[in-house]
VEXLO-898782 format. One line per 10 residues: their letters; for each residue x, y, z of C-alpha. Coordinates in nm, 2 decimals. Last residue first. Layout:
N
A = X/Y/Z  ...
//
This chain:
151
PAVQIDIFGS = 1.90/4.46/1.44  1.54/4.30/1.56  1.36/3.99/1.35  1.05/3.80/1.42  0.97/3.49/1.17  0.61/3.36/1.23  0.63/3.05/1.09  0.27/2.87/0.92  0.09/2.53/0.91  -0.05/2.37/0.63
YDGAPTGDLD = -0.09/1.92/0.51  -0.35/1.86/0.26  -0.41/1.40/0.32  -0.28/1.12/0.34  -0.15/0.94/0.61  0.17/1.05/0.78  0.45/0.73/0.85  0.58/0.79/0.51  0.63/1.19/0.59  0.78/1.20/0.92
TGLIDIVFDQ = 1.04/0.95/0.78  1.05/1.11/0.50  1.21/1.41/0.69  1.07/1.81/0.61  1.34/2.12/0.58  1.22/2.39/0.55  1.51/2.64/0.47  1.55/3.06/0.48  1.79/3.22/0.22  1.89/3.63/0.34
NDTGGCDLPV = 2.03/3.88/0.07  1.76/3.91/-0.23  1.93/4.13/-0.47  1.74/4.44/-0.58  2.01/4.63/-0.40  1.89/4.49/-0.10  1.64/4.70/-0.03  1.74/4.91/0.32  1.70/5.21/0.04  1.97/5.27/0.22
TNDASPLNIE = 2.24/5.03/0.31  2.25/4.85/0.63  2.20/4.49/0.29  2.12/4.28/0.66  2.48/4.00/0.60  2.47/3.81/0.89  2.30/3.67/1.19  2.42/3.78/1.52  2.16/3.60/1.72  1.92/3.36/1.71
QVGSTFSRAP = 1.61/3.42/1.93  1.50/3.07/2.05  1.04/3.09/2.00  1.04/2.81/1.80  1.45/2.61/1.78  1.61/2.76/1.45  1.91/2.64/1.27  2.20/2.79/1.13  2.41/2.60/0.83  2.44/2.74/0.49
AFTVAFPITN = 2.14/2.90/0.48  1.93/2.99/0.76  1.70/2.70/0.85  1.38/2.55/1.01  1.28/2.28/1.10  0.96/2.07/1.00  0.66/1.82/1.17  0.41/1.69/1.05  0.11/1.67/1.19  -0.27/1.49/1.21
TGDTLTFAGG = -0.57/1.59/1.27  -0.63/1.93/1.14  -0.49/1.88/0.80  -0.10/1.94/1.03  0.20/2.11/0.97  0.46/2.10/1.22  0.72/2.39/1.39  0.58/2.40/1.76  0.45/2.76/1.94  0.32/2.61/2.19
TGSGTITAKW = 0.11/2.40/2.05  0.17/2.37/1.66  0.20/2.70/1.42  0.56/2.80/1.39  0.78/2.98/1.63  1.06/3.25/1.45  1.31/3.45/1.66  1.54/3.66/1.47  1.91/3.83/1.52  2.06/4.12/1.33
LKNGADKGVC = 2.42/4.14/1.21  2.51/4.44/0.95  2.73/4.64/1.14  2.56/5.00/1.25  2.20/5.18/1.11  1.92/5.10/0.88  1.85/4.77/0.90  1.81/4.60/0.56  1.71/4.17/0.57  1.60/4.10/0.22
SLKSLSKDGT = 1.44/3.75/0.08  1.53/3.39/-0.04  1.37/3.04/-0.05  1.47/2.72/0.02  1.27/2.42/0.00  1.38/2.03/0.14  1.16/1.70/0.13  1.34/1.40/0.26  1.30/1.11/0.14  1.11/0.93/-0.17
GVTHSAFTYD = 0.99/0.64/0.05  0.56/0.75/0.04  0.58/0.94/-0.24  0.48/1.28/-0.13  0.26/1.54/-0.34  0.53/1.90/-0.42  0.59/2.12/-0.17  0.46/2.47/-0.11  0.70/2.75/0.04  0.48/3.08/0.08
EMGTIIIAGW = 0.66/3.44/0.01  0.92/3.66/0.19  1.01/3.91/0.00  1.11/4.13/0.27  1.26/4.19/0.60  1.30/4.52/0.78  1.51/4.64/1.03  1.51/4.97/1.21  1.72/5.13/1.50  1.83/5.01/1.87
ALHPTITITI = 1.63/5.30/2.03  1.32/5.27/1.76  1.21/4.87/1.84  1.09/4.77/1.52  0.83/4.53/1.59  0.88/4.31/1.25  0.56/4.05/1.22  0.57/3.81/0.91  0.32/3.49/0.76  0.48/3.24/0.61
AITIFACLRQ = 0.23/2.98/0.47  0.36/2.65/0.43  0.20/2.47/0.17  0.19/2.02/0.20  0.03/2.02/-0.13  0.01/1.59/-0.10  0.07/1.34/0.07  0.08/1.00/-0.01  0.02/0.68/0.07  0.15/0.35/-0.10
M = -0.04/0.02/-0.01
//
């Protein structure tokens, strides 16, 4: 018997709360992550999307806190009954733990107008293990992550 997980979608909701004493920061260009259907035994799923992070002063380092839509902010997808865990990584190799601020993320655009010069400068990756997908009933699964950035 073969099980399929079709159209796993992660909708991104972004909350930006700049602290005026530190300066302003922006994140733009975020898009939904839509995974193709999964066939049992075909391995892990991974999608990467580029975005732009800019801050108005100082060095190019910035901070981010990411939470998911699962119980307690977990990074999970659901069909309303079943859940599938996923991981969030800032490429090339910074893994996020839900609700924990990652500091000293590199390469924010700090040149006005903070638009990354038209070339997105940050790479967020969503990974789903094939073993988690293989044991899940077929259906439409969705979830979201909330990204809060700070200078």
